[in-house]
PDB file with SEQRES, HELIX, SHEET and CRYST1 records, atoms N, CA, C and O in Angstrom:
SEQRES   1 A   79  MET CYS ILE ALA ILE PRO GLY LYS VAL THR SER LEU LEU          
SEQRES   2 A   79  ASP GLU SER THR ALA VAL VAL ASP PHE GLY GLY VAL GLN          
SEQRES   3 A   79  LYS ASN VAL LYS LEU ASP LEU LEU GLY ASP TYR ASP SER          
SEQRES   4 A   79  SER ILE LEU GLY GLN TYR VAL LEU VAL HIS VAL GLY TYR          
SEQRES   5 A   79  ALA ILE SER LEU ILE SER GLU GLU GLU GLY LYS GLU THR          
SEQRES   6 A   79  ALA GLU LEU PHE GLU GLN LEU LEU GLY GLU GLU ASP VAL          
SEQRES   7 A   79  CYS                                                          
HELIX    1 AA1 ASP A   32  LEU A   34  5                                   3    
HELIX    2 AA2 SER A   39  ILE A   41  5                                   3    
HELIX    3 AA3 GLU A   59  GLY A   74  1                                  16    
SHEET    1 AA1 5 VAL A  25  LYS A  30  0                                        
SHEET    2 AA1 5 THR A  17  PHE A  22 -1                                        
SHEET    3 AA1 5 ILE A   5  ASP A  14 -1                                        
SHEET    4 AA1 5 TYR A  45  HIS A  49 -1                                        
SHEET    5 AA1 5 TYR A  52  ILE A  57 -1                                        
CRYST1    1.000    1.000    1.000  90.00  90.00  90.00 P 1           1          
ATOM      1  N   MET A   1      11.419  29.867   2.381  1.00  0.00           N  
ATOM      2  CA  MET A   1      10.823  28.644   2.862  1.00  0.00           C  
ATOM      3  C   MET A   1      10.971  27.584   1.792  1.00  0.00           C  
ATOM      4  O   MET A   1      10.782  27.842   0.604  1.00  0.00           O  
ATOM      5  N   CYS A   2      11.317  26.371   2.240  1.00  0.00           N  
ATOM      6  CA  CYS A   2      11.466  25.245   1.323  1.00  0.00           C  
ATOM      7  C   CYS A   2      10.346  24.245   1.588  1.00  0.00           C  
ATOM      8  O   CYS A   2       9.929  24.055   2.730  1.00  0.00           O  
ATOM      9  N   ILE A   3       9.870  23.618   0.538  1.00  0.00           N  
ATOM     10  CA  ILE A   3       8.818  22.630   0.678  1.00  0.00           C  
ATOM     11  C   ILE A   3       9.308  21.321   0.079  1.00  0.00           C  
ATOM     12  O   ILE A   3       9.830  21.299  -1.036  1.00  0.00           O  
ATOM     13  N   ALA A   4       9.143  20.244   0.808  1.00  0.00           N  
ATOM     14  CA  ALA A   4       9.434  18.907   0.321  1.00  0.00           C  
ATOM     15  C   ALA A   4       8.112  18.171   0.168  1.00  0.00           C  
ATOM     16  O   ALA A   4       7.240  18.257   1.032  1.00  0.00           O  
ATOM     17  N   ILE A   5       7.972  17.465  -0.911  1.00  0.00           N  
ATOM     18  CA  ILE A   5       6.730  16.780  -1.258  1.00  0.00           C  
ATOM     19  C   ILE A   5       6.907  15.284  -1.051  1.00  0.00           C  
ATOM     20  O   ILE A   5       7.921  14.729  -1.474  1.00  0.00           O  
ATOM     21  N   PRO A   6       5.942  14.607  -0.407  1.00  0.00           N  
ATOM     22  CA  PRO A   6       6.062  13.149  -0.228  1.00  0.00           C  
ATOM     23  C   PRO A   6       5.669  12.414  -1.498  1.00  0.00           C  
ATOM     24  O   PRO A   6       4.752  12.817  -2.213  1.00  0.00           O  
ATOM     25  N   GLY A   7       6.376  11.339  -1.760  1.00  0.00           N  
ATOM     26  CA  GLY A   7       6.072  10.488  -2.901  1.00  0.00           C  
ATOM     27  C   GLY A   7       6.480   9.052  -2.601  1.00  0.00           C  
ATOM     28  O   GLY A   7       7.260   8.788  -1.685  1.00  0.00           O  
ATOM     29  N   LYS A   8       5.942   8.139  -3.386  1.00  0.00           N  
ATOM     30  CA  LYS A   8       6.202   6.702  -3.193  1.00  0.00           C  
ATOM     31  C   LYS A   8       7.158   6.221  -4.259  1.00  0.00           C  
ATOM     32  O   LYS A   8       6.929   6.458  -5.445  1.00  0.00           O  
ATOM     33  N   VAL A   9       8.239   5.540  -3.859  1.00  0.00           N  
ATOM     34  CA  VAL A   9       9.206   5.004  -4.807  1.00  0.00           C  
ATOM     35  C   VAL A   9       8.579   3.797  -5.501  1.00  0.00           C  
ATOM     36  O   VAL A   9       8.164   2.835  -4.855  1.00  0.00           O  
ATOM     37  N   THR A  10       8.520   3.869  -6.837  1.00  0.00           N  
ATOM     38  CA  THR A  10       7.873   2.791  -7.616  1.00  0.00           C  
ATOM     39  C   THR A  10       8.863   1.924  -8.364  1.00  0.00           C  
ATOM     40  O   THR A  10       8.575   0.756  -8.624  1.00  0.00           O  
ATOM     41  N   SER A  11      10.036   2.465  -8.722  1.00  0.00           N  
ATOM     42  CA  SER A  11      11.059   1.650  -9.392  1.00  0.00           C  
ATOM     43  C   SER A  11      12.420   2.337  -9.301  1.00  0.00           C  
ATOM     44  O   SER A  11      12.518   3.537  -9.047  1.00  0.00           O  
ATOM     45  N   LEU A  12      13.452   1.550  -9.512  1.00  0.00           N  
ATOM     46  CA  LEU A  12      14.815   2.079  -9.545  1.00  0.00           C  
ATOM     47  C   LEU A  12      15.286   2.100 -10.981  1.00  0.00           C  
ATOM     48  O   LEU A  12      15.165   1.097 -11.684  1.00  0.00           O  
ATOM     49  N   LEU A  13      15.819   3.218 -11.430  1.00  0.00           N  
ATOM     50  CA  LEU A  13      16.308   3.333 -12.803  1.00  0.00           C  
ATOM     51  C   LEU A  13      17.792   2.948 -12.891  1.00  0.00           C  
ATOM     52  O   LEU A  13      18.218   2.301 -13.848  1.00  0.00           O  
ATOM     53  N   ASP A  14      18.563   3.352 -11.886  1.00  0.00           N  
ATOM     54  CA  ASP A  14      19.975   3.019 -11.829  1.00  0.00           C  
ATOM     55  C   ASP A  14      20.405   3.143 -10.369  1.00  0.00           C  
ATOM     56  O   ASP A  14      19.556   3.215  -9.480  1.00  0.00           O  
ATOM     57  N   GLU A  15      21.711   3.169 -10.115  1.00  0.00           N  
ATOM     58  CA  GLU A  15      22.201   3.190  -8.725  1.00  0.00           C  
ATOM     59  C   GLU A  15      21.908   4.490  -7.979  1.00  0.00           C  
ATOM     60  O   GLU A  15      22.087   4.545  -6.762  1.00  0.00           O  
ATOM     61  N   SER A  16      21.465   5.532  -8.673  1.00  0.00           N  
ATOM     62  CA  SER A  16      21.211   6.787  -7.950  1.00  0.00           C  
ATOM     63  C   SER A  16      19.906   7.481  -8.340  1.00  0.00           C  
ATOM     64  O   SER A  16      19.662   8.618  -7.936  1.00  0.00           O  
ATOM     65  N   THR A  17      19.070   6.801  -9.123  1.00  0.00           N  
ATOM     66  CA  THR A  17      17.810   7.428  -9.577  1.00  0.00           C  
ATOM     67  C   THR A  17      16.646   6.478  -9.430  1.00  0.00           C  
ATOM     68  O   THR A  17      16.746   5.296  -9.761  1.00  0.00           O  
ATOM     69  N   ALA A  18      15.526   7.006  -8.925  1.00  0.00           N  
ATOM     70  CA  ALA A  18      14.301   6.207  -8.798  1.00  0.00           C  
ATOM     71  C   ALA A  18      13.160   6.949  -9.463  1.00  0.00           C  
ATOM     72  O   ALA A  18      13.219   8.161  -9.671  1.00  0.00           O  
ATOM     73  N   VAL A  19      12.126   6.202  -9.790  1.00  0.00           N  
ATOM     74  CA  VAL A  19      10.866   6.784 -10.228  1.00  0.00           C  
ATOM     75  C   VAL A  19       9.990   6.895  -8.972  1.00  0.00           C  
ATOM     76  O   VAL A  19       9.781   5.917  -8.254  1.00  0.00           O  
ATOM     77  N   VAL A  20       9.484   8.108  -8.727  1.00  0.00           N  
ATOM     78  CA  VAL A  20       8.659   8.355  -7.550  1.00  0.00           C  
ATOM     79  C   VAL A  20       7.293   8.835  -8.015  1.00  0.00           C  
ATOM     80  O   VAL A  20       7.179   9.690  -8.893  1.00  0.00           O  
ATOM     81  N   ASP A  21       6.260   8.265  -7.407  1.00  0.00           N  
ATOM     82  CA  ASP A  21       4.870   8.601  -7.742  1.00  0.00           C  
ATOM     83  C   ASP A  21       4.349   9.644  -6.747  1.00  0.00           C  
ATOM     84  O   ASP A  21       4.387   9.453  -5.532  1.00  0.00           O  
ATOM     85  N   PHE A  22       3.859  10.762  -7.316  1.00  0.00           N  
ATOM     86  CA  PHE A  22       3.277  11.824  -6.517  1.00  0.00           C  
ATOM     87  C   PHE A  22       1.787  11.895  -6.848  1.00  0.00           C  
ATOM     88  O   PHE A  22       1.357  12.794  -7.569  1.00  0.00           O  
ATOM     89  N   GLY A  23       1.001  10.957  -6.328  1.00  0.00           N  
ATOM     90  CA  GLY A  23      -0.431  10.973  -6.570  1.00  0.00           C  
ATOM     91  C   GLY A  23      -0.802  10.826  -8.033  1.00  0.00           C  
ATOM     92  O   GLY A  23      -1.721  11.497  -8.502  1.00  0.00           O  
ATOM     93  N   GLY A  24      -0.116   9.973  -8.757  1.00  0.00           N  
ATOM     94  CA  GLY A  24      -0.411   9.749 -10.175  1.00  0.00           C  
ATOM     95  C   GLY A  24       0.572  10.414 -11.132  1.00  0.00           C  
ATOM     96  O   GLY A  24       0.610  10.071 -12.314  1.00  0.00           O  
ATOM     97  N   VAL A  25       1.343  11.330 -10.652  1.00  0.00           N  
ATOM     98  CA  VAL A  25       2.388  11.972 -11.474  1.00  0.00           C  
ATOM     99  C   VAL A  25       3.705  11.310 -11.092  1.00  0.00           C  
ATOM    100  O   VAL A  25       4.089  11.299  -9.923  1.00  0.00           O  
ATOM    101  N   GLN A  26       4.397  10.755 -12.096  1.00  0.00           N  
ATOM    102  CA  GLN A  26       5.671  10.080 -11.813  1.00  0.00           C  
ATOM    103  C   GLN A  26       6.835  10.908 -12.306  1.00  0.00           C  
ATOM    104  O   GLN A  26       6.813  11.427 -13.422  1.00  0.00           O  
ATOM    105  N   LYS A  27       7.849  11.029 -11.476  1.00  0.00           N  
ATOM    106  CA  LYS A  27       9.030  11.816 -11.791  1.00  0.00           C  
ATOM    107  C   LYS A  27      10.282  11.029 -11.434  1.00  0.00           C  
ATOM    108  O   LYS A  27      10.267  10.203 -10.522  1.00  0.00           O  
ATOM    109  N   ASN A  28      11.354  11.288 -12.151  1.00  0.00           N  
ATOM    110  CA  ASN A  28      12.653  10.731 -11.802  1.00  0.00           C  
ATOM    111  C   ASN A  28      13.239  11.565 -10.666  1.00  0.00           C  
ATOM    112  O   ASN A  28      13.247  12.794 -10.727  1.00  0.00           O  
ATOM    113  N   VAL A  29      13.727  10.885  -9.633  1.00  0.00           N  
ATOM    114  CA  VAL A  29      14.258  11.555  -8.443  1.00  0.00           C  
ATOM    115  C   VAL A  29      15.619  10.979  -8.113  1.00  0.00           C  
ATOM    116  O   VAL A  29      15.808   9.763  -8.134  1.00  0.00           O  
ATOM    117  N   LYS A  30      16.561  11.847  -7.809  1.00  0.00           N  
ATOM    118  CA  LYS A  30      17.901  11.424  -7.419  1.00  0.00           C  
ATOM    119  C   LYS A  30      17.884  10.975  -5.959  1.00  0.00           C  
ATOM    120  O   LYS A  30      17.235  11.593  -5.115  1.00  0.00           O  
ATOM    121  N   LEU A  31      18.605   9.894  -5.676  1.00  0.00           N  
ATOM    122  CA  LEU A  31      18.647   9.321  -4.326  1.00  0.00           C  
ATOM    123  C   LEU A  31      19.973   9.550  -3.600  1.00  0.00           C  
ATOM    124  O   LEU A  31      20.190   9.007  -2.518  1.00  0.00           O  
ATOM    125  N   ASP A  32      20.851  10.345  -4.189  1.00  0.00           N  
ATOM    126  CA  ASP A  32      22.201  10.556  -3.657  1.00  0.00           C  
ATOM    127  C   ASP A  32      22.225  11.014  -2.202  1.00  0.00           C  
ATOM    128  O   ASP A  32      23.154  10.659  -1.477  1.00  0.00           O  
ATOM    129  N   LEU A  33      21.260  11.771  -1.756  1.00  0.00           N  
ATOM    130  CA  LEU A  33      21.275  12.319  -0.402  1.00  0.00           C  
ATOM    131  C   LEU A  33      20.781  11.359   0.663  1.00  0.00           C  
ATOM    132  O   LEU A  33      20.845  11.666   1.853  1.00  0.00           O  
ATOM    133  N   LEU A  34      20.285  10.187   0.243  1.00  0.00           N  
ATOM    134  CA  LEU A  34      19.763   9.228   1.233  1.00  0.00           C  
ATOM    135  C   LEU A  34      20.851   8.344   1.832  1.00  0.00           C  
ATOM    136  O   LEU A  34      20.605   7.673   2.835  1.00  0.00           O  
ATOM    137  N   GLY A  35      22.024   8.325   1.256  1.00  0.00           N  
ATOM    138  CA  GLY A  35      23.071   7.439   1.778  1.00  0.00           C  
ATOM    139  C   GLY A  35      22.866   6.043   1.196  1.00  0.00           C  
ATOM    140  O   GLY A  35      22.509   5.890   0.027  1.00  0.00           O  
ATOM    141  N   ASP A  36      23.099   5.026   2.031  1.00  0.00           N  
ATOM    142  CA  ASP A  36      22.970   3.648   1.582  1.00  0.00           C  
ATOM    143  C   ASP A  36      21.511   3.234   1.476  1.00  0.00           C  
ATOM    144  O   ASP A  36      20.723   3.507   2.381  1.00  0.00           O  
ATOM    145  N   TYR A  37      21.146   2.581   0.385  1.00  0.00           N  
ATOM    146  CA  TYR A  37      19.803   2.040   0.189  1.00  0.00           C  
ATOM    147  C   TYR A  37      19.938   0.888  -0.779  1.00  0.00           C  
ATOM    148  O   TYR A  37      20.964   0.725  -1.440  1.00  0.00           O  
ATOM    149  N   ASP A  38      18.888   0.092  -0.855  1.00  0.00           N  
ATOM    150  CA  ASP A  38      18.876  -1.027  -1.796  1.00  0.00           C  
ATOM    151  C   ASP A  38      17.462  -1.189  -2.320  1.00  0.00           C  
ATOM    152  O   ASP A  38      16.637  -0.289  -2.166  1.00  0.00           O  
ATOM    153  N   SER A  39      17.173  -2.323  -2.937  1.00  0.00           N  
ATOM    154  CA  SER A  39      15.846  -2.488  -3.538  1.00  0.00           C  
ATOM    155  C   SER A  39      14.720  -2.496  -2.509  1.00  0.00           C  
ATOM    156  O   SER A  39      13.549  -2.435  -2.884  1.00  0.00           O  
ATOM    157  N   SER A  40      15.049  -2.570  -1.223  1.00  0.00           N  
ATOM    158  CA  SER A  40      13.991  -2.504  -0.199  1.00  0.00           C  
ATOM    159  C   SER A  40      13.347  -1.119  -0.148  1.00  0.00           C  
ATOM    160  O   SER A  40      12.319  -0.942   0.506  1.00  0.00           O  
ATOM    161  N   ILE A  41      13.931  -0.147  -0.821  1.00  0.00           N  
ATOM    162  CA  ILE A  41      13.335   1.205  -0.890  1.00  0.00           C  
ATOM    163  C   ILE A  41      12.069   1.219  -1.736  1.00  0.00           C  
ATOM    164  O   ILE A  41      11.254   2.134  -1.620  1.00  0.00           O  
ATOM    165  N   LEU A  42      11.902   0.222  -2.578  1.00  0.00           N  
ATOM    166  CA  LEU A  42      10.705   0.156  -3.418  1.00  0.00           C  
ATOM    167  C   LEU A  42       9.456   0.092  -2.541  1.00  0.00           C  
ATOM    168  O   LEU A  42       9.378  -0.711  -1.611  1.00  0.00           O  
ATOM    169  N   GLY A  43       8.480   0.951  -2.850  1.00  0.00           N  
ATOM    170  CA  GLY A  43       7.252   1.005  -2.099  1.00  0.00           C  
ATOM    171  C   GLY A  43       7.321   1.912  -0.874  1.00  0.00           C  
ATOM    172  O   GLY A  43       6.303   2.143  -0.222  1.00  0.00           O  
ATOM    173  N   GLN A  44       8.489   2.422  -0.559  1.00  0.00           N  
ATOM    174  CA  GLN A  44       8.617   3.336   0.589  1.00  0.00           C  
ATOM    175  C   GLN A  44       8.348   4.767   0.167  1.00  0.00           C  
ATOM    176  O   GLN A  44       8.404   5.104  -1.016  1.00  0.00           O  
ATOM    177  N   TYR A  45       8.059   5.595   1.145  1.00  0.00           N  
ATOM    178  CA  TYR A  45       7.820   7.010   0.907  1.00  0.00           C  
ATOM    179  C   TYR A  45       9.062   7.823   1.186  1.00  0.00           C  
ATOM    180  O   TYR A  45       9.808   7.543   2.124  1.00  0.00           O  
ATOM    181  N   VAL A  46       9.274   8.826   0.368  1.00  0.00           N  
ATOM    182  CA  VAL A  46      10.410   9.752   0.540  1.00  0.00           C  
ATOM    183  C   VAL A  46       9.903  11.192   0.455  1.00  0.00           C  
ATOM    184  O   VAL A  46       8.872  11.462  -0.161  1.00  0.00           O  
ATOM    185  N   LEU A  47      10.628  12.094   1.068  1.00  0.00           N  
ATOM    186  CA  LEU A  47      10.372  13.516   0.907  1.00  0.00           C  
ATOM    187  C   LEU A  47      11.294  14.015  -0.192  1.00  0.00           C  
ATOM    188  O   LEU A  47      12.497  13.757  -0.153  1.00  0.00           O  
ATOM    189  N   VAL A  48      10.751  14.723  -1.167  1.00  0.00           N  
ATOM    190  CA  VAL A  48      11.514  15.172  -2.320  1.00  0.00           C  
ATOM    191  C   VAL A  48      11.523  16.691  -2.383  1.00  0.00           C  
ATOM    192  O   VAL A  48      10.487  17.346  -2.271  1.00  0.00           O  
ATOM    193  N   HIS A  49      12.717  17.228  -2.563  1.00  0.00           N  
ATOM    194  CA  HIS A  49      12.900  18.684  -2.713  1.00  0.00           C  
ATOM    195  C   HIS A  49      13.811  18.893  -3.915  1.00  0.00           C  
ATOM    196  O   HIS A  49      14.903  18.326  -3.967  1.00  0.00           O  
ATOM    197  N   VAL A  50      13.386  19.683  -4.864  1.00  0.00           N  
ATOM    198  CA  VAL A  50      14.083  20.023  -6.086  1.00  0.00           C  
ATOM    199  C   VAL A  50      14.736  18.804  -6.764  1.00  0.00           C  
ATOM    200  O   VAL A  50      15.893  18.851  -7.181  1.00  0.00           O  
ATOM    201  N   GLY A  51      13.970  17.728  -6.859  1.00  0.00           N  
ATOM    202  CA  GLY A  51      14.428  16.546  -7.593  1.00  0.00           C  
ATOM    203  C   GLY A  51      15.291  15.584  -6.820  1.00  0.00           C  
ATOM    204  O   GLY A  51      15.780  14.606  -7.384  1.00  0.00           O  
ATOM    205  N   TYR A  52      15.492  15.836  -5.533  1.00  0.00           N  
ATOM    206  CA  TYR A  52      16.305  14.959  -4.695  1.00  0.00           C  
ATOM    207  C   TYR A  52      15.461  14.436  -3.533  1.00  0.00           C  
ATOM    208  O   TYR A  52      14.757  15.202  -2.875  1.00  0.00           O  
ATOM    209  N   ALA A  53      15.537  13.129  -3.287  1.00  0.00           N  
ATOM    210  CA  ALA A  53      14.941  12.560  -2.079  1.00  0.00           C  
ATOM    211  C   ALA A  53      15.838  12.963  -0.916  1.00  0.00           C  
ATOM    212  O   ALA A  53      17.037  12.688  -0.918  1.00  0.00           O  
ATOM    213  N   ILE A  54      15.240  13.620   0.078  1.00  0.00           N  
ATOM    214  CA  ILE A  54      16.051  14.116   1.194  1.00  0.00           C  
ATOM    215  C   ILE A  54      15.887  13.277   2.459  1.00  0.00           C  
ATOM    216  O   ILE A  54      16.714  13.361   3.367  1.00  0.00           O  
ATOM    217  N   SER A  55      14.819  12.463   2.527  1.00  0.00           N  
ATOM    218  CA  SER A  55      14.674  11.547   3.660  1.00  0.00           C  
ATOM    219  C   SER A  55      13.583  10.523   3.388  1.00  0.00           C  
ATOM    220  O   SER A  55      12.667  10.738   2.595  1.00  0.00           O  
ATOM    221  N   LEU A  56      13.724   9.395   4.084  1.00  0.00           N  
ATOM    222  CA  LEU A  56      12.675   8.386   4.075  1.00  0.00           C  
ATOM    223  C   LEU A  56      11.666   8.758   5.139  1.00  0.00           C  
ATOM    224  O   LEU A  56      12.039   9.288   6.186  1.00  0.00           O  
ATOM    225  N   ILE A  57      10.392   8.491   4.889  1.00  0.00           N  
ATOM    226  CA  ILE A  57       9.357   8.736   5.892  1.00  0.00           C  
ATOM    227  C   ILE A  57       8.444   7.517   5.916  1.00  0.00           C  
ATOM    228  O   ILE A  57       8.451   6.704   4.992  1.00  0.00           O  
ATOM    229  N   SER A  58       7.671   7.401   6.968  1.00  0.00           N  
ATOM    230  CA  SER A  58       6.752   6.262   7.083  1.00  0.00           C  
ATOM    231  C   SER A  58       5.615   6.401   6.082  1.00  0.00           C  
ATOM    232  O   SER A  58       5.320   7.495   5.600  1.00  0.00           O  
ATOM    233  N   GLU A  59       4.984   5.277   5.779  1.00  0.00           N  
ATOM    234  CA  GLU A  59       3.838   5.309   4.868  1.00  0.00           C  
ATOM    235  C   GLU A  59       2.729   6.176   5.428  1.00  0.00           C  
ATOM    236  O   GLU A  59       2.090   6.929   4.694  1.00  0.00           O  
ATOM    237  N   GLU A  60       2.499   6.072   6.729  1.00  0.00           N  
ATOM    238  CA  GLU A  60       1.462   6.878   7.378  1.00  0.00           C  
ATOM    239  C   GLU A  60       1.751   8.374   7.219  1.00  0.00           C  
ATOM    240  O   GLU A  60       0.866   9.146   6.850  1.00  0.00           O  
ATOM    241  N   GLU A  61       2.994   8.777   7.500  1.00  0.00           N  
ATOM    242  CA  GLU A  61       3.347  10.169   7.364  1.00  0.00           C  
ATOM    243  C   GLU A  61       3.260  10.659   5.917  1.00  0.00           C  
ATOM    244  O   GLU A  61       2.820  11.779   5.658  1.00  0.00           O  
ATOM    245  N   GLY A  62       3.683   9.811   4.982  1.00  0.00           N  
ATOM    246  CA  GLY A  62       3.616  10.162   3.563  1.00  0.00           C  
ATOM    247  C   GLY A  62       2.184  10.378   3.091  1.00  0.00           C  
ATOM    248  O   GLY A  62       1.891  11.349   2.394  1.00  0.00           O  
ATOM    249  N   LYS A  63       1.301   9.473   3.472  1.00  0.00           N  
ATOM    250  CA  LYS A  63      -0.113   9.603   3.055  1.00  0.00           C  
ATOM    251  C   LYS A  63      -0.766  10.808   3.726  1.00  0.00           C  
ATOM    252  O   LYS A  63      -1.517  11.553   3.096  1.00  0.00           O  
ATOM    253  N   GLU A  64      -0.467  10.990   5.020  1.00  0.00           N  
ATOM    254  CA  GLU A  64      -1.083  12.113   5.743  1.00  0.00           C  
ATOM    255  C   GLU A  64      -0.626  13.462   5.152  1.00  0.00           C  
ATOM    256  O   GLU A  64      -1.433  14.372   4.967  1.00  0.00           O  
ATOM    257  N   THR A  65       0.661  13.571   4.863  1.00  0.00           N  
ATOM    258  CA  THR A  65       1.190  14.822   4.296  1.00  0.00           C  
ATOM    259  C   THR A  65       0.620  15.068   2.901  1.00  0.00           C  
ATOM    260  O   THR A  65       0.295  16.207   2.564  1.00  0.00           O  
ATOM    261  N   ALA A  66       0.494  14.027   2.090  1.00  0.00           N  
ATOM    262  CA  ALA A  66      -0.072  14.170   0.758  1.00  0.00           C  
ATOM    263  C   ALA A  66      -1.530  14.640   0.845  1.00  0.00           C  
ATOM    264  O   ALA A  66      -1.959  15.474   0.047  1.00  0.00           O  
ATOM    265  N   GLU A  67      -2.283  14.116   1.797  1.00  0.00           N  
ATOM    266  CA  GLU A  67      -3.678  14.539   1.994  1.00  0.00           C  
ATOM    267  C   GLU A  67      -3.750  16.009   2.401  1.00  0.00           C  
ATOM    268  O   GLU A  67      -4.631  16.733   1.938  1.00  0.00           O  
ATOM    269  N   LEU A  68      -2.851  16.451   3.246  1.00  0.00           N  
ATOM    270  CA  LEU A  68      -2.825  17.844   3.675  1.00  0.00           C  
ATOM    271  C   LEU A  68      -2.513  18.764   2.493  1.00  0.00           C  
ATOM    272  O   LEU A  68      -3.124  19.823   2.358  1.00  0.00           O  
ATOM    273  N   PHE A  69      -1.569  18.369   1.639  1.00  0.00           N  
ATOM    274  CA  PHE A  69      -1.280  19.158   0.433  1.00  0.00           C  
ATOM    275  C   PHE A  69      -2.508  19.242  -0.473  1.00  0.00           C  
ATOM    276  O   PHE A  69      -2.812  20.305  -1.012  1.00  0.00           O  
ATOM    277  N   GLU A  70      -3.217  18.112  -0.640  1.00  0.00           N  
ATOM    278  CA  GLU A  70      -4.424  18.111  -1.470  1.00  0.00           C  
ATOM    279  C   GLU A  70      -5.478  19.074  -0.902  1.00  0.00           C  
ATOM    280  O   GLU A  70      -6.122  19.810  -1.648  1.00  0.00           O  
ATOM    281  N   GLN A  71      -5.641  19.058   0.413  1.00  0.00           N  
ATOM    282  CA  GLN A  71      -6.605  19.962   1.045  1.00  0.00           C  
ATOM    283  C   GLN A  71      -6.202  21.408   0.845  1.00  0.00           C  
ATOM    284  O   GLN A  71      -7.043  22.254   0.542  1.00  0.00           O  
ATOM    285  N   LEU A  72      -4.917  21.697   1.014  1.00  0.00           N  
ATOM    286  CA  LEU A  72      -4.421  23.050   0.848  1.00  0.00           C  
ATOM    287  C   LEU A  72      -4.618  23.524  -0.587  1.00  0.00           C  
ATOM    288  O   LEU A  72      -5.051  24.653  -0.820  1.00  0.00           O  
ATOM    289  N   LEU A  73      -4.301  22.667  -1.536  1.00  0.00           N  
ATOM    290  CA  LEU A  73      -4.445  23.050  -2.946  1.00  0.00           C  
ATOM    291  C   LEU A  73      -5.899  23.159  -3.382  1.00  0.00           C  
ATOM    292  O   LEU A  73      -6.209  23.790  -4.392  1.00  0.00           O  
ATOM    293  N   GLY A  74      -6.784  22.542  -2.614  1.00  0.00           N  
ATOM    294  CA  GLY A  74      -8.198  22.612  -2.926  1.00  0.00           C  
ATOM    295  C   GLY A  74      -8.844  23.881  -2.458  1.00  0.00           C  
ATOM    296  O   GLY A  74      -9.955  24.207  -2.877  1.00  0.00           O  
ATOM    297  N   GLU A  75      -8.159  24.615  -1.584  1.00  0.00           N  
ATOM    298  CA  GLU A  75      -8.690  25.872  -1.087  1.00  0.00           C  
ATOM    299  C   GLU A  75      -8.621  26.922  -2.180  1.00  0.00           C  
ATOM    300  O   GLU A  75      -7.633  26.987  -2.911  1.00  0.00           O  
ATOM    301  N   GLU A  76      -9.668  27.756  -2.306  1.00  0.00           N  
ATOM    302  CA  GLU A  76      -9.704  28.782  -3.325  1.00  0.00           C  
ATOM    303  C   GLU A  76      -8.779  29.940  -3.009  1.00  0.00           C  
ATOM    304  O   GLU A  76      -8.146  30.488  -3.911  1.00  0.00           O  
ATOM    305  N   ASP A  77      -8.689  30.320  -1.749  1.00  0.00           N  
ATOM    306  CA  ASP A  77      -7.888  31.468  -1.369  1.00  0.00           C  
ATOM    307  C   ASP A  77      -6.631  31.002  -0.632  1.00  0.00           C  
ATOM    308  O   ASP A  77      -6.477  31.248   0.564  1.00  0.00           O  
ATOM    309  N   VAL A  78      -5.736  30.327  -1.356  1.00  0.00           N  
ATOM    310  CA  VAL A  78      -4.517  29.796  -0.755  1.00  0.00           C  
ATOM    311  C   VAL A  78      -3.603  30.918  -0.307  1.00  0.00           C  
ATOM    312  O   VAL A  78      -3.023  30.827   0.775  1.00  0.00           O  
ATOM    313  N   CYS A  79      -3.450  31.966  -1.089  1.00  0.00           N  
ATOM    314  CA  CYS A  79      -2.563  33.079  -0.710  1.00  0.00           C  
ATOM    315  C   CYS A  79      -3.309  33.966   0.205  1.00  0.00           C  
ATOM    316  O   CYS A  79      -2.772  34.976   0.661  1.00  0.00           O  
TER     317      CYS A  79                                                      
END                                                                             
């Protein structure tokens, strides 16, 4: 099973790398798999898997998914 985590694009480092915020944790993420994009990607949400943004998602979906992850991680008996 693969898990992709939602994050918000906060800045562009170069033509293929962005800084993405995951609830206060910022990581460099490769954008190669998204195809064509420009500076309008700033502030948008992406799904990230193993350091690569694999798709753009709506702000609503990004926030909802992040909240679900927080709830899941808050459970004591996750396994």
